[in-house]
N, C-alpha and C positions, 0 to 999 in steps of 0.2 A: 723515761718512765714518769708517769704521773703520780705524785704524792698528794694524798688528801689527809688533812688533819681532822680529828674529831673536835667537837666544840671546845673541850678543855685545852687541847694543844693549839687550837686556833686562837684562843684568848691569850695564851702565853706568847705565841710567835707573832700574832697579828696577821697571819697568813692562812688562807683557807686551803689552797692547793698550789702546787708549782711543779714544773718539769725538772726532774733530777737527771743529769747526764750520767749514763752508766757506760761502763767499758765491757768489752768481751770478757767473759769469765767472772764478772761480778756476781755475788750472791746476795741474798736478803741481808745477811750480816754486813756485807760491804756497803749496801745501800743505807742501812741504819747508821753506820759510821760516817758516811758522807752527809747524811741529814744532820747528825750531831755536829759535824764540822761547820755546816752552814747555819745551824741554829743551836749554838752551845747552851742557850737558856733551857733547852730540853734535857740536858744531861742529868740533872738531879732527879728528874721525873722518870727517866727511861733506864738509867744504869746506876749501879751502886759504886762505891769508891774503888772497887776492884775492876770496874768496867763491865761487870756482868749485867745482863738485861734483867730488870725487875720482873718478877713473876706476874705482876698485875698488868704488864704491858701487853696489849693484844695487837698483833701485827697481822693484817689481812692482805693477802696477795691475790688479786683477781677474784675477789669475793670469797676467798677461802682462808680460814685461819691457818697460819703456817704450822701450828702445832699438829694439824691433821695431815700435813704433807710429809711424804717419806723422808725428805732431806731437811725438813724444818728450816733453820737459819741458813743452811748450806744450799738451799734451793737456788738454782741459777736464775738470774734476772734476764729479761729480754726487752728490747725496745717495744713499746706499746703496753707493757705491764702497768698495772695500777695498784 
């Protein structure tokens, strides 16, 4: 799946976009965890000390805010997703 960072996160990571390998059954939350494993410098910006995602973090899957998807963070990922 293609991961694209907004300008703020591009500045933090030095990366505009990259391909994230996903496995069958991975969800948006699994994808976020994989991104944080690859870019731990994002951790304080994305999650609190308890590992909960900050309310200000906007996650877009295929041009749709995940908060408007029925399964939210539990939405399954597919190859080709962005």
